[in-house]
C-alpha angles and dihedrals in degrees: 000000000000127000094260092053091047091052091049092050093047090047090052091052094044092084121081099230094045091049090051091048092050093048091047091052091047088055090049091056116180092353093067120184137260114252094243091052090051090052093047094046092051096037094239127140112256096238090051090047091051091056092048093049089051091054091050091047092051088052091054094244099113135028131194140213124202119221109178107301094345126090114201118201128208134186109254099230093185089058091048092049091048091052093048091047091050092049092048098037095114097024106125103032089215094318108101092184088071091063096040096088092050092048091048090052095052098039113114113247093200 
């Protein structure tokens, strides 16, 4: 990930509703969620949700699949990994023990 892409991803997540959407989709995993369900779950109008999902998609943090009239959204885990890798690229400065607590915190316990 380059600096411009990282800035776009961070900008997308720097808004409360979009951050909530992204975290919700991460929890949904491979099942994803239909746009209307996302809006209902978060108590957001559908047209507002559509705009927020578009911002997240442009930033490479969500993807969608159309099935008839439904559009199902998924967290884009490759995008999330790329952002985390970019942020931690120079983390330890040759001392891996510095990054260990951060890596332990973000490691999936599934």
